[in-house]
C-alpha positions in Angstrom: -14.7 14.4 25.6 -13.1 11.1 26.4 -11.3 9.0 23.9 -10.2 5.4 23.8 -7.1 4.0 22.1 -9.1 1.8 19.8 -10.7 5.0 18.4 -7.4 5.8 16.8 -6.8 2.3 15.4 -9.5 2.4 12.7 -9.6 3.0 8.9 -12.2 5.6 9.3 -10.2 7.8 11.7 -7.0 7.7 9.7 -8.5 8.0 6.3 -10.5 11.0 7.5 -7.4 12.6 9.1 -5.4 11.9 5.9 -8.0 13.6 3.8 -8.0 16.6 6.2 -4.2 16.7 6.0 -4.2 16.7 2.3 -6.5 19.7 2.2 -4.6 21.4 5.0 -1.1 21.3 3.5 -2.1 21.8 -0.2 -1.7 25.3 -1.7 -5.2 26.8 -2.2 -7.1 30.0 -2.7 -9.4 32.0 -0.5 -12.9 30.5 -0.3 -16.3 32.1 0.8 -16.6 29.0 3.1 -13.4 29.7 5.0 -15.1 30.0 8.3 -16.7 26.6 8.0 -13.4 25.2 6.9 -11.7 26.7 10.0 -14.2 25.1 12.3 -13.8 21.7 10.6 -10.0 22.1 10.8 -10.2 22.8 14.5 -12.3 19.7 15.1 -9.6 17.6 13.3 -6.8 19.4 15.1 -8.3 18.4 18.5 -8.8 14.8 17.3 -5.2 14.8 16.1 -4.1 16.1 19.5 -5.8 13.2 21.2 -4.2 10.8 18.7 -0.8 12.0 19.6 -1.6 11.8 23.3 -2.5 8.2 22.8 0.8 7.5 21.1 2.6 9.1 24.0 0.9 6.7 26.3 1.9 3.8 24.1 5.6 4.6 24.3 5.6 5.7 27.9 7.0 2.4 29.2 10.1 3.0 27.1 10.7 6.5 28.4 12.3 5.5 31.7 15.7 6.9 32.6 16.2 9.1 29.5 19.8 10.6 29.8 19.9 14.4 30.1 23.6 15.0 29.3 24.3 15.5 25.6 26.9 12.7 25.0 24.9 10.1 27.0 21.7 11.1 25.2 23.2 10.7 21.8 24.5 7.3 22.8 21.0 6.4 24.0 19.5 7.8 20.8 21.9 5.8 18.6 21.1 2.6 20.5 17.5 2.8 19.2 18.9 1.2 16.0 19.4 -2.0 18.0 16.5 -2.2 20.5 13.9 0.3 19.3 10.4 -0.9 18.2 10.5 -2.6 14.9 14.3 -2.9 14.5 15.7 -5.9 12.7 12.1 -7.0 11.9 12.2 -10.3 10.0 9.8 -8.8 7.4 12.8 -7.2 5.7 14.8 -10.4 5.4 11.7 -12.0 3.9 11.3 -9.1 1.4 15.0 -9.5 0.4 14.9 -13.2 0.0 11.4 -14.6 -0.5 8.7 -12.1 -1.4 6.9 -12.5 -4.8 6.5 -9.6 -7.2 2.8 -9.1 -6.3 3.8 -9.1 -2.6 6.6 -6.6 -3.1 4.2 -4.4 -5.1 1.7 -4.5 -2.2 4.5 -3.6 0.2 5.7 -0.7 -1.9 2.2 0.6 -2.3 1.7 0.7 1.5 5.1 2.4 2.0 4.4 5.0 -0.6 1.1 5.8 1.1 2.8 6.1 4.4 5.4 8.5 3.1 4.6 12.0 4.4 7.4 13.8 2.5 10.6 14.1 4.5 11.5 17.5 2.9 8.1 19.1 3.7 8.2 17.7 7.3 11.7 19.1 7.7 10.7 22.5 6.3 7.8 22.7 8.7 9.8 21.6 11.7 12.8 23.9 11.3 10.9 27.1 11.8 12.5 29.3 14.5 14.9 26.5 15.7 18.3 27.5 17.3 20.9 28.3 14.7 23.1 25.2 14.9 20.1 22.9 14.5 18.5 25.0 11.8 21.7 25.0 9.7 21.8 21.2 9.8 18.2 21.1 8.8 19.1 23.3 5.9 21.9 21.1 4.8 19.7 18.0 5.0 16.9 19.8 3.2 19.2 20.8 0.3 20.1 17.1 -0.1 16.4 16.1 -0.1 15.8 18.7 -2.8 18.5 17.2 -5.0 20.9 20.1 -4.4 18.8 22.2 -6.8 18.4 19.6 -9.5 14.9 18.4 -10.2 16.0 14.9 -11.3 17.8 14.3 -8.0 15.0 15.4 -5.7 14.2 12.5 -3.3 10.4 12.8 -3.1 9.9 12.7 -6.9 12.2 9.6 -7.1 9.6 7.8 -5.0 6.7 9.2 -7.0 8.5 8.1 -10.3 8.8 4.6 -8.9 5.1 4.5 -8.1 4.3 5.6 -11.7 6.8 3.2 -13.3 5.5 0.2 -11.4 1.9 1.3 -11.9 1.2 1.2 -8.2 -2.3 2.4 -7.2 -1.9 4.4 -4.0 -5.2 5.4 -2.5 -7.0 5.6 0.8 -9.2 2.7 -0.1 -6.2 0.3 -0.5 -4.0 1.5 2.3 -4.1 -0.1 5.7 -4.7 2.2 8.7 -1.3 1.5 10.2 0.4 3.1 7.2 -1.9 6.1 7.2 -1.3 6.4 11.0 2.4 6.6 10.4 2.0 9.5 7.9 -0.6 11.2 10.1 1.7 11.1 13.2 4.7 12.5 11.3 2.7 15.3 9.9 1.0 16.1 13.2 4.4 16.4 15.0 5.9 18.6 12.2 2.9 20.9 11.9 2.3 21.4 15.7 4.8 23.7 17.3 4.5 22.1 20.8 5.8 18.9 19.1 8.7 20.5 17.2 11.3 18.7 19.2 9.4 15.5 18.9 9.4 15.9 15.1 13.2 16.4 15.2 13.5 13.1 17.2 11.2 11.3 14.7 13.0 12.6 11.6 16.4 11.9 13.2 15.5 8.3 14.0 14.4 7.8 10.3 17.9 8.8 9.2 19.4 6.5 11.8 17.4 3.3 11.1 16.3 3.6 7.4 19.6 2.4 5.7 19.3 -1.2 6.9 15.7 -1.5 5.7 16.4 0.2 2.4 19.3 -2.2 1.6 17.0 -5.2 2.0 14.1 -3.7 0.1 16.5 -2.9 -2.8 17.9 -6.4 -2.6 14.4 -7.9 -2.9 13.6 -5.7 -5.8 16.8 -6.7 -7.6 16.1 -10.4 -7.0 12.7 -9.9 -8.6 14.3 -8.3 -11.7 13.3 -4.7 -11.1 16.0 -2.5 -12.7 18.3 -0.1 -11.0 16.2 3.0 -11.9 13.2 1.6 -10.0 15.4 0.9 -7.0 17.2 4.3 -7.0 15.2 5.8 -4.2 16.1 2.9 -1.8 19.7 2.7 -2.9 20.2 6.5 -2.4 18.8 6.4 1.1 20.7 3.3 2.0 23.9 5.3 1.5 23.2 9.0 2.2 21.2 8.5 5.4 24.3 7.1 7.1 26.0 10.5 6.8 22.8 12.3 7.4 22.4 10.5 10.7 25.9 11.4 11.9 25.3 15.1 11.1 21.8 15.1 12.6 22.9 13.5 15.9 25.9 15.8 16.2 24.4 19.1 15.1 20.8 18.8 16.1 20.3 16.1 18.8 23.5 16.9 20.8 23.2 20.7 20.5 19.6 20.8 21.6 20.2 18.7 24.7 23.3 20.8 25.5 21.1 23.9 25.2 18.3 22.5 27.4 18.4 19.0 29.0 14.5 19.0 29.0 14.7 18.7 25.2 16.0 15.1 25.6 12.6 13.9 26.7 10.8 15.4 23.7 13.4 14.1 21.2 13.3 10.6 22.7 9.5 10.5 22.8 9.3 11.6 19.1 11.8 9.0 18.1 9.9 6.2 19.9 6.6 7.3 18.5 8.0 7.1 14.9 9.5 3.7 15.6 6.3 2.4 17.3 4.2 3.5 14.3 6.6 1.8 12.0 6.5 -1.4 14.0 2.7 -1.4 13.8 3.0 -1.3 10.0 5.4 -4.2 9.9 3.1 -6.3 12.1 0.2 -5.5 9.8 2.2 -6.3 6.7 3.3 -9.7 8.1 -0.4 -10.5 8.8 -1.1 -9.7 5.1 1.7 -12.0 4.0 1.0 -14.8 6.6 4.4 -14.2 8.2 3.5 -14.1 11.9 5.9 -16.9 12.6 8.5 -16.1 10.0 12.0 -16.2 11.4 14.8 -16.6 8.8 18.1 -18.3 9.8 21.0 -16.0 10.6 18.9 -12.9 11.0 20.1 -10.2 13.5 18.7 -11.0 16.9 16.1 -8.6 18.3 16.6 -7.5 21.8 13.5 -7.9 23.9 12.2 -4.6 25.1 12.1 -5.8 28.7 15.8 -6.7 28.6 16.7 -3.4 26.9 15.0 -1.4 29.6 16.6 -3.2 32.5 
């Protein structure tokens, strides 16, 4: 069966896959219809596989000359914070300095819909990893879980913000680009042939999130939203810096040292995550009429062509 890229750029595909994913990962009980459910799940798994294949094609031009030595690869990986897709997007300067409260609420609703749950993605990804990488996943997971304190768990912080702001997160109000981001992350985490891709994708979140989080929090503060509502963003603006250092040293470096072929998968996963994020930012800017927005003094974005030369 042939597939086209545009098939995976529609509301219907990503809302359908999101519904399937919700059923797939939610705890449940045996059903008399389990055979039919398994056939339906297989259909979606195949469609999901074609979706990931299409994303690999999209990032292929950025996959030239990936270093295969650990130190050089970590340096390349960290450089994604400068030249990777979506980095230093002017959307975040605009959110910090100009967005209205309704616009910020729309943005936060989309971001909440696109959040696949870092701790659950990490738990799925770490299965049967080598010891050094697995231990760093465990340390990171413990932080995500609030070090055993319910009030400090990261996921519920976001959920509490959604409740406190009375945001209405639903498939009907979420753009497909945001759903695609969550669908891609879950697909990599749940599919063992993409385990190293998932580690690259999760690692690049830790690497690149702090700069965005700072600006979102600044915009929320400017609009009079109190510190409690901003706590999720303030926490990740700080803790992800140390998380990224540990991730790159204990996971990225160690896996490439163990097998240089892992570099390709880690790189591809990271670029898929950044590319999906970039598509979200472009869609958000369309919503806000910001296609030509370029605030003064913003960080210059390196053109991809120059970065690859």
